[in-house]
C-alpha positions, 0 to 999 in steps of 0.5 A: 470440661476443656481447661487450657493453660496459656503457654506463652513462655513465661511461667512455671506451668507444670505445677499448675497442670499437676494441681489440676490433675490432682483435681481430676482435670487434664489441663491442655498447655497451648498457645493456639488461639483457636484452642484457647477460644474454644476452651471452657476455662482458661488459666493465664499463668506467669512467672518472670519479668513483666515487659519480656512476658508482655513482649511474648504475648504480643509476638503470639498475638495473645495480647489481642485475644485474651481481653476478648475472651468470654469464658472464665479466665484466671490469671495467676501471679504475673498473669494477673499483673499483666491483666492490669493497666500497667506495671512499673516493672519494665514500664510495661503497658498491660492488657487493661482488663483490670483498672489498676496499676502494678507498683513495686514494694518499697525498700522498707520491706524484704523484696520479693515477698516470699512465703506465706501471708494471709488473704482477707476481705474475700468477695467472690465465688472463687473463695467459697469455703475459704475462711478470712485470713487464710494463708496463701503462698506468694513470691512477688516484688510488684503488687496491684494497688487496692482498687474497686475490683479487689476481691481479696486483700493482703498486707505487706507494708501496705494493703494491696489487692491480692485478687481481682475480678471483673466480669469473667476475668479473675486474678490472684497474686498468690500461687493457689497451686502451691498453697496446699488444700486451701489453694486447691479449693480455690482452683476447684471453685474456679472449675465450678464457676 
């Protein structure tokens, strides 16, 4: 299986690469459009600020390529947020794959949300073998609103979509690569899709 992690300059991609290595898969880091199109599965990571990450995607032409991919694609953290319509972070227009907007948590809670929180209302093959209210590791100040494409929910001041799916596109707000055995199981489920 050819697994490509999109390397566009926004992300802690080494930890994702190591997580797949532990599952017996050597993921390739690439920003080469032909290599990405030829992959069996794709990880779209992201750490950092939305508008600068989107600018890096635009400079490489990946903003046009990602929405046209037909194989399973998993966006992680900022990667998932960039797949939405827009983000209030830097007033950023997203890739429009998921029909939802990304908003900032209010000042009523500690921002970023950092640490372990539970996911529930699980609705996808991504979560085979994962029990309701399993803990996952999160670090984020912005969230995707609850919507029809939500396949997992988390509560932090409000309920929000902590995972999304539309067709071959999946997104998780949490970091499966940092979420222990259960996170590894989610990555294995993605490989099995």
